[in-house]
Z-matrix of the N, CA and C atoms (Angstrom, degrees):
N
C 1 1.445
C 2 1.519 1 109.96
N 3 1.336 2 115.27 1 136.75
C 4 1.465 3 119.23 2 179.05
C 5 1.517 4 110.26 3 -71.69
N 6 1.336 5 117.56 4 139.78
C 7 1.453 6 119.38 5 173.28
C 8 1.511 7 109.62 6 -68.46
N 9 1.326 8 116.70 7 151.99
C 10 1.469 9 119.19 8 173.49
C 11 1.517 10 108.96 9 -70.99
N 12 1.346 11 115.37 10 160.02
C 13 1.454 12 118.07 11 -178.95
C 14 1.534 13 111.17 12 -62.46
N 15 1.337 14 117.11 13 -23.05
C 16 1.466 15 119.02 14 178.41
C 17 1.513 16 112.29 15 -67.95
N 18 1.354 17 117.81 16 -14.34
C 19 1.458 18 121.15 17 179.06
C 20 1.533 19 112.28 18 -94.26
N 21 1.318 20 117.05 19 1.60
C 22 1.454 21 120.86 20 179.92
C 23 1.513 22 109.32 21 -85.95
N 24 1.328 23 115.57 22 129.00
C 25 1.453 24 121.01 23 178.23
C 26 1.511 25 108.53 24 -137.27
N 27 1.324 26 116.65 25 126.70
C 28 1.464 27 121.63 26 -179.85
C 29 1.524 28 108.91 27 -114.16
N 30 1.342 29 113.67 28 123.35
C 31 1.452 30 120.66 29 178.35
C 32 1.528 31 108.57 30 -99.43
N 33 1.325 32 115.37 31 125.56
C 34 1.454 33 119.18 32 173.67
C 35 1.506 34 113.89 33 122.62
N 36 1.322 35 116.31 34 133.25
C 37 1.453 36 123.28 35 176.31
C 38 1.509 37 109.02 36 -144.04
N 39 1.331 38 116.30 37 165.74
C 40 1.447 39 121.60 38 164.68
C 41 1.518 40 117.24 39 92.26
N 42 1.345 41 119.64 40 6.04
C 43 1.454 42 120.27 41 -179.86
C 44 1.543 43 109.40 42 -137.10
N 45 1.333 44 116.97 43 162.68
C 46 1.475 45 118.75 44 174.33
C 47 1.521 46 112.22 45 -59.16
N 48 1.315 47 118.01 46 -35.20
C 49 1.454 48 119.97 47 -179.26
C 50 1.515 49 112.17 48 -70.00
N 51 1.330 50 118.43 49 -36.88
C 52 1.468 51 119.05 50 176.17
C 53 1.524 52 110.87 51 -73.86
N 54 1.340 53 116.76 52 -25.56
C 55 1.463 54 120.59 53 178.38
C 56 1.539 55 110.59 54 -61.51
N 57 1.309 56 117.75 55 -34.33
C 58 1.473 57 120.46 56 -173.95
C 59 1.521 58 112.69 57 -58.24
N 60 1.338 59 119.89 58 -55.01
C 61 1.476 60 118.38 59 179.51
C 62 1.516 61 112.71 60 -67.10
N 63 1.350 62 118.22 61 -34.11
C 64 1.467 63 118.82 62 176.11
C 65 1.521 64 109.81 63 -59.73
N 66 1.320 65 117.14 64 -40.95
C 67 1.469 66 121.32 65 -178.64
C 68 1.521 67 110.89 66 -66.29
N 69 1.333 68 117.20 67 -45.24
C 70 1.469 69 119.77 68 179.71
C 71 1.530 70 110.16 69 -63.53
N 72 1.298 71 118.13 70 -42.31
C 73 1.461 72 120.80 71 178.99
C 74 1.534 73 110.94 72 -62.17
N 75 1.327 74 116.05 73 -36.93
C 76 1.460 75 119.27 74 178.30
C 77 1.529 76 110.97 75 -69.98
N 78 1.340 77 117.03 76 -41.56
C 79 1.459 78 119.80 77 176.68
C 80 1.527 79 111.44 78 -59.75
N 81 1.315 80 117.20 79 -38.13
C 82 1.463 81 122.28 80 -178.75
C 83 1.519 82 112.92 81 -78.85
N 84 1.331 83 117.16 82 -10.70
C 85 1.448 84 120.48 83 179.79
C 86 1.512 85 113.83 84 67.62
N 87 1.334 86 116.50 85 33.03
C 88 1.450 87 120.79 86 -178.22
C 89 1.527 88 111.17 87 -93.84
N 90 1.329 89 113.93 88 140.92
C 91 1.471 90 119.31 89 170.89
C 92 1.526 91 108.05 90 -80.39
N 93 1.316 92 116.10 91 139.32
C 94 1.473 93 119.67 92 179.08
C 95 1.507 94 108.84 93 -158.30
N 96 1.309 95 114.04 94 160.53
C 97 1.463 96 120.97 95 177.45
C 98 1.537 97 109.32 96 -94.55
N 99 1.304 98 116.50 97 134.53
C 100 1.460 99 121.84 98 175.45
C 101 1.515 100 109.80 99 -103.23
N 102 1.298 101 116.51 100 128.12
C 103 1.468 102 121.72 101 170.38
C 104 1.530 103 106.61 102 -103.18
N 105 1.320 104 116.88 103 114.17
C 106 1.464 105 121.87 104 -171.34
C 107 1.531 106 110.95 105 -82.08
N 108 1.334 107 114.26 106 73.08
C 109 1.460 108 121.33 107 179.40
C 110 1.534 109 108.33 108 -100.24
N 111 1.306 110 115.82 109 117.80
C 112 1.459 111 121.59 110 175.74
C 113 1.528 112 110.67 111 -87.90
N 114 1.321 113 117.81 112 147.40
C 115 1.476 114 119.45 113 176.08
C 116 1.541 115 110.57 114 -59.25
N 117 1.324 116 115.19 115 143.62
C 118 1.443 117 122.93 116 176.52
C 119 1.532 118 112.58 117 56.54
N 120 1.323 119 116.24 118 32.91
C 121 1.456 120 121.43 119 177.82
C 122 1.535 121 109.21 120 -107.89
N 123 1.332 122 117.45 121 160.66
C 124 1.474 123 119.52 122 177.70
C 125 1.508 124 113.37 123 -56.21
N 126 1.333 125 117.68 124 -27.43
C 127 1.472 126 120.13 125 -179.44
C 128 1.522 127 111.92 126 -61.08
N 129 1.323 128 117.58 127 -23.69
C 130 1.465 129 119.62 128 -179.66
C 131 1.526 130 112.42 129 -71.81
N 132 1.306 131 116.32 130 -13.01
C 133 1.464 132 120.48 131 178.37
C 134 1.526 133 112.71 132 -98.92
N 135 1.325 134 116.87 133 1.94
C 136 1.459 135 120.10 134 -178.65
C 137 1.520 136 110.21 135 -71.24
N 138 1.313 137 118.14 136 148.51
C 139 1.474 138 120.30 137 177.08
C 140 1.522 139 112.89 138 -56.56
N 141 1.333 140 117.58 139 -37.80
C 142 1.455 141 120.52 140 179.51
C 143 1.524 142 111.56 141 -60.59
N 144 1.337 143 116.35 142 -45.33
C 145 1.454 144 119.04 143 -179.10
C 146 1.517 145 111.18 144 -70.66
N 147 1.291 146 117.62 145 -41.42
C 148 1.473 147 120.23 146 -179.58
C 149 1.516 148 111.62 147 -64.67
N 150 1.320 149 116.74 148 -20.99
C 151 1.467 150 119.90 149 175.80
C 152 1.524 151 110.60 150 -65.04
N 153 1.336 152 117.82 151 -32.49
C 154 1.447 153 120.57 152 -175.79
C 155 1.543 154 112.64 153 -104.68
N 156 1.332 155 118.39 154 -14.87
C 157 1.454 156 119.07 155 -176.31
C 158 1.520 157 112.19 156 -145.68
N 159 1.325 158 115.90 157 99.89
C 160 1.449 159 120.53 158 171.27
C 161 1.526 160 111.20 159 -77.68
N 162 1.317 161 116.76 160 -14.21
C 163 1.465 162 120.98 161 -179.69
C 164 1.516 163 112.30 162 -76.78
N 165 1.341 164 115.23 163 -15.24
C 166 1.460 165 120.52 164 -176.50
C 167 1.537 166 111.13 165 62.18
N 168 1.327 167 116.39 166 40.89
C 169 1.449 168 122.43 167 -177.69
C 170 1.532 169 109.92 168 -131.14
N 171 1.335 170 114.89 169 152.75
C 172 1.452 171 121.36 170 168.89
C 173 1.524 172 107.41 171 -123.95
N 174 1.357 173 116.75 172 152.29
C 175 1.466 174 129.13 173 7.77
C 176 1.519 175 112.59 174 -84.27
N 177 1.336 176 114.22 175 161.65
C 178 1.447 177 123.32 176 170.48
C 179 1.522 178 107.88 177 -135.15
N 180 1.330 179 116.27 178 138.18
C 181 1.473 180 121.17 179 179.99
C 182 1.512 181 109.55 180 -115.79
N 183 1.348 182 114.94 181 130.25
C 184 1.462 183 121.09 182 167.18
C 185 1.522 184 107.60 183 -104.23
N 186 1.294 185 115.63 184 126.01
C 187 1.473 186 122.65 185 -177.49
C 188 1.528 187 107.36 186 -134.59
N 189 1.333 188 115.69 187 84.82
C 190 1.448 189 118.56 188 -171.35
C 191 1.527 190 109.48 189 67.86
N 192 1.337 191 116.51 190 -124.60
C 193 1.459 192 121.01 191 178.49
C 194 1.530 193 112.03 192 -85.01
N 195 1.306 194 116.95 193 -7.67
C 196 1.469 195 120.76 194 -177.42
C 197 1.525 196 110.21 195 -85.34
N 198 1.321 197 116.57 196 133.27
C 199 1.462 198 122.41 197 173.13
C 200 1.522 199 107.10 198 -129.22
N 201 1.347 200 116.17 199 120.92
C 202 1.466 201 120.45 200 178.88
C 203 1.517 202 110.41 201 -137.16
N 204 1.313 203 116.09 202 153.13
C 205 1.450 204 123.55 203 173.30
C 206 1.514 205 110.24 204 -117.98
N 207 1.318 206 116.59 205 -166.77
C 208 1.485 207 124.77 206 -176.54
C 209 1.511 208 109.22 207 68.40
N 210 1.315 209 115.15 208 118.66
C 211 1.463 210 120.49 209 -174.10
C 212 1.518 211 112.42 210 -59.64
N 213 1.328 212 117.92 211 -38.81
C 214 1.462 213 120.92 212 178.96
C 215 1.523 214 111.82 213 -62.97
N 216 1.316 215 116.34 214 -46.45
C 217 1.464 216 120.22 215 -179.40
C 218 1.527 217 110.63 216 -62.18
N 219 1.325 218 116.43 217 -39.77
C 220 1.476 219 120.78 218 -178.40
C 221 1.533 220 110.17 219 -64.09
N 222 1.325 221 116.76 220 -49.17
C 223 1.467 222 118.38 221 -175.74
C 224 1.528 223 111.60 222 -69.79
N 225 1.337 224 118.48 223 -34.50
C 226 1.455 225 119.60 224 175.57
C 227 1.525 226 110.52 225 -62.78
N 228 1.333 227 115.49 226 -44.26
C 229 1.469 228 120.21 227 -179.19
C 230 1.519 229 111.23 228 -62.17
N 231 1.318 230 117.19 229 -47.48
C 232 1.462 231 120.73 230 -178.19
C 233 1.522 232 111.14 231 -63.04
N 234 1.327 233 116.54 232 -41.98
C 235 1.460 234 119.77 233 -178.66
C 236 1.527 235 111.72 234 -62.72
N 237 1.320 236 117.16 235 -38.39
C 238 1.460 237 121.06 236 -179.72
C 239 1.524 238 111.31 237 -77.42
N 240 1.307 239 117.41 238 -41.30
C 241 1.463 240 120.12 239 -173.64
C 242 1.531 241 112.07 240 -70.27
N 243 1.323 242 116.11 241 -31.62
C 244 1.458 243 119.27 242 -176.05
C 245 1.537 244 111.76 243 -117.71
N 246 1.316 245 116.61 244 31.83
C 247 1.464 246 120.04 245 -173.88
C 248 1.532 247 112.59 246 -67.57
N 249 1.335 248 117.66 247 -17.35
C 250 1.465 249 118.02 248 177.35
C 251 1.521 250 110.80 249 -70.73
N 252 1.309 251 118.81 250 -19.34
C 253 1.478 252 122.30 251 176.72
C 254 1.521 253 110.55 252 -77.14
N 255 1.342 254 115.39 253 -45.29
C 256 1.456 255 121.23 254 -179.16
C 257 1.513 256 106.83 255 -163.44
N 258 1.318 257 117.12 256 133.09
C 259 1.467 258 120.07 257 -179.40
C 260 1.516 259 108.78 258 -85.22
N 261 1.319 260 114.76 259 106.97
C 262 1.465 261 122.04 260 178.98
C 263 1.522 262 112.62 261 -104.44
N 264 1.335 263 115.79 262 7.16
C 265 1.464 264 121.94 263 175.49
C 266 1.515 265 108.23 264 -155.84
N 267 1.329 266 118.07 265 152.42
C 268 1.462 267 121.16 266 178.65
C 269 1.531 268 111.13 267 -66.83
N 270 1.324 269 117.96 268 163.14
C 271 1.480 270 120.59 269 -179.03
C 272 1.513 271 111.59 270 -58.77
N 273 1.334 272 118.38 271 138.50
C 274 1.457 273 121.51 272 176.33
C 275 1.528 274 111.42 273 -56.43
N 276 1.314 275 116.01 274 139.04
C 277 1.459 276 121.32 275 178.03
C 278 1.511 277 115.13 276 87.16
N 279 1.334 278 117.61 277 -7.73
C 280 1.452 279 120.06 278 -179.31
C 281 1.535 280 111.74 279 -85.44
N 282 1.328 281 116.19 280 162.49
C 283 1.456 282 119.98 281 176.00
C 284 1.525 283 110.09 282 -62.94
N 285 1.327 284 115.72 283 -36.23
C 286 1.455 285 120.25 284 179.27
C 287 1.534 286 110.73 285 -63.54
N 288 1.339 287 115.53 286 -33.83
C 289 1.460 288 119.28 287 178.21
C 290 1.525 289 110.28 288 -66.62
N 291 1.310 290 116.93 289 -37.07
C 292 1.464 291 120.21 290 179.19
C 293 1.523 292 110.30 291 -63.64
N 294 1.335 293 116.84 292 -42.27
C 295 1.466 294 120.84 293 177.75
C 296 1.532 295 109.55 294 -64.71
N 297 1.318 296 116.47 295 -42.05
C 298 1.468 297 121.73 296 176.82
C 299 1.518 298 111.23 297 -56.59
N 300 1.337 299 116.91 298 -47.73
C 301 1.466 300 120.20 299 179.93
C 302 1.528 301 110.98 300 -63.63
N 303 1.329 302 115.70 301 -38.06
C 304 1.467 303 119.15 302 178.89
C 305 1.524 304 110.33 303 -59.70
N 306 1.330 305 117.88 304 -46.60
C 307 1.451 306 121.23 305 -178.97
C 308 1.523 307 111.27 306 -66.45
N 309 1.342 308 116.18 307 -43.75
C 310 1.462 309 119.68 308 -177.72
C 311 1.531 310 112.17 309 -64.07
N 312 1.319 311 115.83 310 -45.23
C 313 1.469 312 118.61 311 -179.23
C 314 1.509 313 110.95 312 -69.46
N 315 1.318 314 117.95 313 -32.22
C 316 1.458 315 121.60 314 173.78
C 317 1.527 316 109.38 315 -61.48
N 318 1.314 317 116.53 316 -45.21
C 319 1.464 318 119.58 317 179.55
C 320 1.527 319 111.82 318 -60.72
N 321 1.315 320 116.87 319 -42.82
C 322 1.475 321 121.29 320 -176.54
C 323 1.522 322 112.39 321 -72.41
N 324 1.330 323 117.02 322 -32.69
C 325 1.474 324 119.05 323 -174.87
C 326 1.525 325 113.47 324 -99.52
N 327 1.339 326 117.43 325 -33.51
C 328 1.456 327 120.19 326 -173.56
C 329 1.532 328 113.88 327 -105.21
N 330 1.309 329 117.93 328 -17.49
C 331 1.449 330 121.08 329 176.78
C 332 1.536 331 112.15 330 -107.61
N 333 1.329 332 115.63 331 -52.33
C 334 1.450 333 120.06 332 179.81
C 335 1.535 334 112.38 333 -64.65
N 336 1.315 335 116.97 334 -42.50
C 337 1.470 336 119.77 335 -173.78
C 338 1.529 337 113.22 336 -60.62
N 339 1.325 338 120.79 337 -48.02
C 340 1.476 339 118.21 338 178.38
C 341 1.523 340 112.17 339 -65.38
N 342 1.310 341 117.83 340 -31.34
C 343 1.467 342 119.12 341 176.59
C 344 1.519 343 111.12 342 -65.13
N 345 1.316 344 116.19 343 -34.81
C 346 1.485 345 118.68 344 178.05
C 347 1.525 346 111.91 345 -72.28
N 348 1.324 347 116.72 346 -29.45
C 349 1.472 348 119.11 347 171.68
C 350 1.537 349 109.70 348 -59.03
N 351 1.319 350 116.38 349 -44.70
C 352 1.459 351 120.63 350 178.50
C 353 1.521 352 109.79 351 -64.10
N 354 1.313 353 116.55 352 -41.16
C 355 1.454 354 120.70 353 179.24
C 356 1.521 355 110.68 354 -59.02
N 357 1.313 356 117.40 355 -44.27
C 358 1.462 357 121.06 356 -177.52
C 359 1.525 358 111.80 357 -68.32
N 360 1.337 359 116.47 358 -49.97
C 361 1.468 360 119.26 359 -168.06
C 362 1.524 361 114.30 360 -92.90
N 363 1.352 362 117.70 361 -15.37
C 364 1.464 363 120.39 362 174.48
C 365 1.545 364 110.66 363 -105.30
N 366 1.342 365 115.09 364 -36.36
C 367 1.466 366 118.47 365 -176.95
C 368 1.503 367 115.14 366 -91.23
N 369 1.327 368 117.06 367 -26.77
C 370 1.479 369 120.90 368 -177.18
C 371 1.518 370 111.39 369 -132.61
N 372 1.336 371 117.70 370 52.83
C 373 1.469 372 119.54 371 -177.00
C 374 1.529 373 113.43 372 -63.33
N 375 1.355 374 116.05 373 -26.67
C 376 1.449 375 118.75 374 178.99
C 377 1.526 376 112.61 375 -66.51
N 378 1.327 377 116.05 376 -24.20
C 379 1.468 378 120.34 377 -179.98
C 380 1.526 379 112.44 378 -98.87
N 381 1.342 380 116.45 379 -36.71
C 382 1.472 381 120.20 380 -171.60
C 383 1.530 382 114.06 381 -115.82
N 384 1.338 383 116.91 382 -6.51
C 385 1.459 384 120.33 383 -179.86
C 386 1.508 385 112.06 384 94.71
N 387 1.321 386 115.50 385 141.96
C 388 1.450 387 121.96 386 178.29
C 389 1.516 388 108.97 387 -82.28
N 390 1.340 389 117.15 388 123.70
C 391 1.469 390 119.57 389 -176.88
C 392 1.527 391 109.78 390 -143.29
N 393 1.347 392 117.39 391 83.25
C 394 1.473 393 119.92 392 179.80
C 395 1.523 394 113.31 393 -58.19
N 396 1.313 395 117.55 394 -32.61
C 397 1.461 396 120.44 395 -179.36
C 398 1.525 397 110.11 396 -66.36
N 399 1.324 398 116.80 397 -44.94
C 400 1.468 399 121.01 398 177.99
C 401 1.517 400 111.36 399 -62.86
N 402 1.328 401 116.66 400 -40.83
C 403 1.463 402 121.12 401 179.82
C 404 1.527 403 110.79 402 -63.97
N 405 1.317 404 116.86 403 -45.58
C 406 1.469 405 120.31 404 179.86
C 407 1.520 406 110.56 405 -62.83
N 408 1.322 407 117.18 406 -43.62
C 409 1.472 408 121.18 407 -179.99
C 410 1.523 409 110.45 408 -63.83
N 411 1.323 410 116.85 409 -39.12
C 412 1.472 411 120.61 410 -178.55
C 413 1.520 412 110.87 411 -67.25
N 414 1.335 413 117.08 412 -39.60
C 415 1.464 414 120.00 413 177.09
C 416 1.530 415 110.40 414 -61.92
N 417 1.312 416 117.79 415 -45.91
C 418 1.446 417 121.63 416 -179.22
C 419 1.516 418 110.86 417 -65.02
N 420 1.326 419 116.13 418 -39.45
C 421 1.466 420 119.95 419 179.26
C 422 1.526 421 110.57 420 -64.13
N 423 1.322 422 116.16 421 -44.14
C 424 1.469 423 119.57 422 178.50
C 425 1.510 424 111.86 423 -56.02
N 426 1.335 425 116.13 424 -46.96
C 427 1.448 426 119.75 425 -178.52
C 428 1.527 427 112.60 426 -63.54
N 429 1.331 428 116.35 427 -37.08
C 430 1.472 429 118.60 428 177.10
C 431 1.524 430 110.78 429 -63.47
N 432 1.317 431 116.30 430 -42.19
C 433 1.471 432 119.52 431 -179.70
C 434 1.519 433 111.33 432 -71.73
N 435 1.323 434 116.80 433 -33.13
C 436 1.465 435 119.91 434 177.47
C 437 1.534 436 111.72 435 -61.46
N 438 1.321 437 116.63 436 -27.49
C 439 1.452 438 120.65 437 176.64
C 440 1.528 439 111.27 438 -60.83
N 441 1.321 440 117.01 439 -31.66
C 442 1.467 441 120.20 440 178.28
C 443 1.524 442 111.02 441 -65.48
N 444 1.323 443 116.39 442 -39.21
C 445 1.448 444 120.26 443 177.20
C 446 1.525 445 110.07 444 -67.78
N 447 1.319 446 116.42 445 -41.34
C 448 1.455 447 121.16 446 178.77
C 449 1.525 448 110.58 447 -59.12
N 450 1.313 449 116.95 448 -41.99
C 451 1.455 450 120.66 449 179.97
C 452 1.524 451 110.74 450 -63.80
N 453 1.316 452 117.30 451 -37.44
C 454 1.462 453 119.98 452 -179.90
C 455 1.531 454 110.95 453 -65.72
N 456 1.310 455 116.64 454 -29.48
C 457 1.473 456 121.92 455 -179.57
C 458 1.522 457 112.14 456 -87.80
N 459 1.324 458 117.34 457 -3.58
C 460 1.475 459 120.76 458 -171.19
C 461 1.524 460 113.45 459 -67.87
N 462 1.351 461 117.13 460 -15.93
C 463 1.471 462 119.14 461 179.70
C 464 1.541 463 111.86 462 -87.01
N 465 1.328 464 116.11 463 5.70
C 466 1.459 465 120.17 464 176.81
C 467 1.502 466 115.46 465 87.36
N 468 1.321 467 117.68 466 7.83
C 469 1.472 468 120.99 467 -179.63
C 470 1.521 469 110.06 468 -61.78
N 471 1.317 470 116.12 469 152.75
C 472 1.466 471 120.92 470 -179.19
C 473 1.515 472 111.61 471 -77.18
N 474 1.339 473 115.41 472 -43.52
C 475 1.455 474 121.25 473 -177.57
C 476 1.522 475 109.29 474 -126.14
N 477 1.308 476 116.85 475 173.26
C 478 1.457 477 120.49 476 -174.40
C 479 1.528 478 112.99 477 -65.10
N 480 1.332 479 116.85 478 -30.04
C 481 1.459 480 120.61 479 177.57
C 482 1.524 481 113.04 480 -95.50
N 483 1.319 482 115.64 481 4.83
C 484 1.476 483 119.44 482 -179.76
C 485 1.506 484 110.35 483 117.74
N 486 1.334 485 116.97 484 -115.58
C 487 1.456 486 121.55 485 -179.29
C 488 1.520 487 112.68 486 -92.09
N 489 1.324 488 117.06 487 -11.74
C 490 1.480 489 120.28 488 -174.10
C 491 1.523 490 110.74 489 -100.70
N 492 1.326 491 116.23 490 122.88
C 493 1.472 492 122.31 491 171.72
C 494 1.506 493 109.13 492 -67.28
N 495 1.324 494 116.37 493 141.54
C 496 1.477 495 119.07 494 -178.33
C 497 1.525 496 110.50 495 -148.27
N 498 1.312 497 114.32 496 175.44
C 499 1.477 498 120.94 497 174.59
C 500 1.533 499 110.87 498 -57.47
N 501 1.324 500 117.45 499 -29.80
C 502 1.473 501 119.08 500 178.03
C 503 1.517 502 110.31 501 -58.79
N 504 1.317 503 117.78 502 -38.80
C 505 1.459 504 120.29 503 178.20
C 506 1.521 505 111.46 504 -66.62
N 507 1.309 506 116.72 505 -37.05
C 508 1.460 507 120.16 506 178.76
C 509 1.536 508 110.43 507 -63.90
N 510 1.310 509 116.40 508 -44.35
C 511 1.464 510 120.35 509 -178.95
C 512 1.513 511 111.65 510 -64.29
N 513 1.324 512 116.05 511 -47.17
C 514 1.469 513 119.58 512 -179.43
C 515 1.519 514 110.99 513 -68.10
N 516 1.332 515 116.63 514 -43.41
C 517 1.459 516 120.09 515 -178.97
C 518 1.521 517 112.54 516 -59.71
N 519 1.335 518 116.69 517 -42.28
C 520 1.467 519 118.31 518 179.97
C 521 1.531 520 111.57 519 -66.38
N 522 1.312 521 116.92 520 -29.62
C 523 1.472 522 119.57 521 174.94
C 524 1.518 523 110.53 522 -69.90
N 525 1.327 524 117.08 523 -39.75
C 526 1.467 525 119.46 524 177.67
C 527 1.521 526 110.45 525 -64.09
N 528 1.333 527 117.00 526 -44.11
C 529 1.456 528 120.63 527 177.42
C 530 1.523 529 110.79 528 -57.48
N 531 1.314 530 117.19 529 -45.41
C 532 1.462 531 123.58 530 179.19
C 533 1.534 532 109.80 531 -59.71
N 534 1.323 533 116.53 532 -46.64
C 535 1.464 534 120.90 533 -178.40
C 536 1.532 535 110.57 534 -62.49
N 537 1.319 536 117.14 535 -43.78
C 538 1.450 537 120.39 536 -179.53
C 539 1.534 538 110.79 537 -66.37
N 540 1.308 539 116.99 538 -35.30
C 541 1.467 540 121.57 539 179.37
C 542 1.513 541 111.57 540 -61.60
N 543 1.332 542 116.91 541 -35.59
C 544 1.460 543 120.04 542 -179.26
C 545 1.512 544 113.00 543 -95.78
N 546 1.333 545 116.00 544 13.76
C 547 1.458 546 119.65 545 171.63
C 548 1.487 547 117.32 546 89.12
N 549 1.314 548 118.58 547 15.43
C 550 1.470 549 120.90 548 175.66
C 551 1.526 550 108.54 549 -87.21
N 552 1.306 551 116.31 550 123.83
C 553 1.470 552 121.15 551 178.39
C 554 1.515 553 109.84 552 -83.58
N 555 1.304 554 116.01 553 116.67
C 556 1.466 555 120.95 554 -178.31
C 557 1.533 556 109.12 555 -89.82
N 558 1.318 557 118.87 556 155.24
C 559 1.470 558 121.99 557 177.88
C 560 1.526 559 111.89 558 -56.93
N 561 1.346 560 115.34 559 153.28
C 562 1.462 561 120.50 560 -175.99
C 563 1.525 562 112.52 561 -56.65
N 564 1.326 563 117.07 562 -40.39
C 565 1.481 564 119.58 563 -178.31
C 566 1.530 565 110.41 564 -62.64
N 567 1.311 566 117.35 565 -37.86
C 568 1.456 567 120.25 566 177.09
C 569 1.520 568 110.85 567 -69.14
N 570 1.328 569 116.31 568 -36.72
C 571 1.457 570 119.15 569 177.12
C 572 1.517 571 111.89 570 -63.92
N 573 1.326 572 116.78 571 -40.21
C 574 1.477 573 121.15 572 177.60
C 575 1.526 574 110.60 573 -65.31
N 576 1.316 575 115.46 574 -44.24
C 577 1.470 576 121.01 575 178.18
C 578 1.533 577 109.80 576 -59.92
N 579 1.327 578 115.50 577 -44.86
C 580 1.453 579 120.19 578 -179.60
C 581 1.521 580 111.16 579 -60.90
N 582 1.321 581 116.69 580 -38.82
C 583 1.458 582 119.76 581 177.44
C 584 1.521 583 112.32 582 -61.27
N 585 1.341 584 116.67 583 -41.48
C 586 1.479 585 119.68 584 179.51
C 587 1.522 586 110.92 585 -64.59
N 588 1.314 587 115.13 586 -48.26
C 589 1.456 588 119.74 587 -173.73
C 590 1.534 589 111.90 588 -65.18
N 591 1.324 590 116.80 589 -40.23
C 592 1.460 591 120.06 590 -175.56
C 593 1.522 592 113.37 591 -81.43
N 594 1.332 593 117.23 592 -0.90
C 595 1.467 594 120.06 593 173.75
C 596 1.511 595 112.28 594 -82.99
N 597 1.322 596 117.99 595 -6.51
C 598 1.460 597 120.82 596 -179.20
C 599 1.539 598 109.55 597 -66.37
N 600 1.352 599 117.22 598 138.01
C 601 1.454 600 119.69 599 -179.48
C 602 1.532 601 113.29 600 -55.98
N 603 1.315 602 117.18 601 -34.93
C 604 1.475 603 120.00 602 -179.23
C 605 1.525 604 110.92 603 -65.21
N 606 1.326 605 117.39 604 -30.19
C 607 1.459 606 119.60 605 178.53
C 608 1.528 607 109.44 606 -65.62
N 609 1.315 608 117.68 607 -42.56
C 610 1.457 609 120.81 608 178.80
C 611 1.527 610 110.98 609 -63.63
N 612 1.333 611 116.45 610 -41.19
C 613 1.464 612 120.17 611 179.21
C 614 1.511 613 111.04 612 -64.84
N 615 1.318 614 116.35 613 -42.10
C 616 1.469 615 121.33 614 -179.14
C 617 1.533 616 110.64 615 -68.19
N 618 1.325 617 116.75 616 -37.64
C 619 1.465 618 120.46 617 178.37
C 620 1.531 619 110.59 618 -61.00
N 621 1.309 620 115.67 619 -40.66
C 622 1.463 621 119.11 620 179.71
C 623 1.528 622 110.84 621 -65.15
N 624 1.333 623 117.69 622 -37.94
C 625 1.471 624 119.85 623 179.40
C 626 1.530 625 110.33 624 -74.41
N 627 1.316 626 117.31 625 -38.00
C 628 1.463 627 120.35 626 -173.58
C 629 1.525 628 113.79 627 -80.07
N 630 1.316 629 116.75 628 -20.90
C 631 1.465 630 120.07 629 -176.64
C 632 1.507 631 111.48 630 -124.30
N 633 1.344 632 117.73 631 66.99
C 634 1.461 633 120.77 632 171.99
C 635 1.529 634 109.06 633 -67.06
N 636 1.335 635 118.13 634 172.24
C 637 1.466 636 120.47 635 -175.38
C 638 1.529 637 114.81 636 -52.12
N 639 1.326 638 117.50 637 -41.12
C 640 1.470 639 119.16 638 -178.84
C 641 1.515 640 111.43 639 -64.20
N 642 1.350 641 117.07 640 -36.33
C 643 1.460 642 120.63 641 178.97
C 644 1.534 643 110.87 642 -70.23
N 645 1.314 644 116.14 643 -38.95
C 646 1.463 645 119.95 644 178.34
C 647 1.526 646 110.49 645 -62.64
N 648 1.327 647 116.02 646 -41.74
C 649 1.478 648 119.74 647 178.73
C 650 1.519 649 110.03 648 -63.16
N 651 1.324 650 117.12 649 -40.11
C 652 1.468 651 120.60 650 179.50
C 653 1.523 652 110.31 651 -65.35
N 654 1.336 653 117.80 652 -38.59
C 655 1.433 654 121.70 653 178.98
C 656 1.531 655 111.21 654 -63.11
N 657 1.320 656 117.13 655 -38.87
C 658 1.469 657 120.28 656 -179.91
C 659 1.519 658 110.05 657 -63.29
N 660 1.322 659 116.15 658 -36.56
C 661 1.464 660 119.40 659 177.62
C 662 1.506 661 112.16 660 -68.62
N 663 1.335 662 116.97 661 -29.02
C 664 1.456 663 122.22 662 -174.23
C 665 1.502 664 112.56 663 -95.42
N 666 1.336 665 119.55 664 0.64
C 667 1.457 666 122.19 665 -174.27
C 668 1.523 667 110.77 666 -48.80
N 669 1.331 668 114.72 667 124.74
C 670 1.453 669 120.24 668 178.94
C 671 1.503 670 114.43 669 93.59
N 672 1.368 671 117.44 670 -1.01
C 673 1.449 672 118.38 671 -178.04
C 674 1.511 673 114.07 672 -120.84
N 675 1.333 674 118.83 673 -15.45
C 676 1.453 675 119.77 674 177.62
C 677 1.498 676 112.12 675 123.20
N 678 1.366 677 115.88 676 175.96
C 679 1.453 678 119.11 677 -175.24
C 680 1.475 679 114.41 678 -128.64
C-alpha cells in the first residue's frame, strides 16, 4: 500500500542534490514535510537525523516505512511510485526507459561527479585538501561531457526525451545550475534549455522549499566554490 502524502518527509536543503527530490515532489503535487538540514551543519548530528542517515548525507527520503538516500534513487522511486499523478519517466521495460536511464546515469556520473570534485577541493580544502590541478581538470571534463547534452538538444527538441519533461531534465538541469553557480560558462544551447526547464512552476516551488533563508546565507558564503 502506498503511504499517504502526509507520511512523506524529505531531509535536506540548500544544494543541487537536495533540489532534485524537492523538484520531483513539486511536479507530482505531493504534500510532504521538509526537514531543513544543511550539509555539514549541527543538525546532521541530531538523534532524529541519525535515525534516518548513518551516512551523514542529504538528501534522505522517508516514505512510510521506507528510508532511502542518494538523490538519483529518490527521484527514480518517486517518479515510479506516483506515476499516475504525472509521468516523469517512460514506462518500465520500454526502449524509451532504457534511453531515459542512459541519460540519467550519465548526468549522475559524468556531470555531477566532476562538479563534486570541485566542491571538495575548491570549496572544502580543509577537509579534502587543496588541489588546483584536480579542480581545473574537473572543470574541463565537465565541459567536455556537457557537449554530449548539447548535441542531444541540437535537433531543437524541448526536453531531453523530446516533448516530454522527465526526471532526466531535473538531473541535468540541477547540474547546469551547479556549474553556473561555480562560474562555469555553459554553451548557449544549454543555457537556452536551462531557461525553458527552470520556468516550470514546480521549479519555483521547489526552489522556495530547497533554499530557505539559512541555505541562502550558506550559499553566499560558498559563492565560487560549489553547492
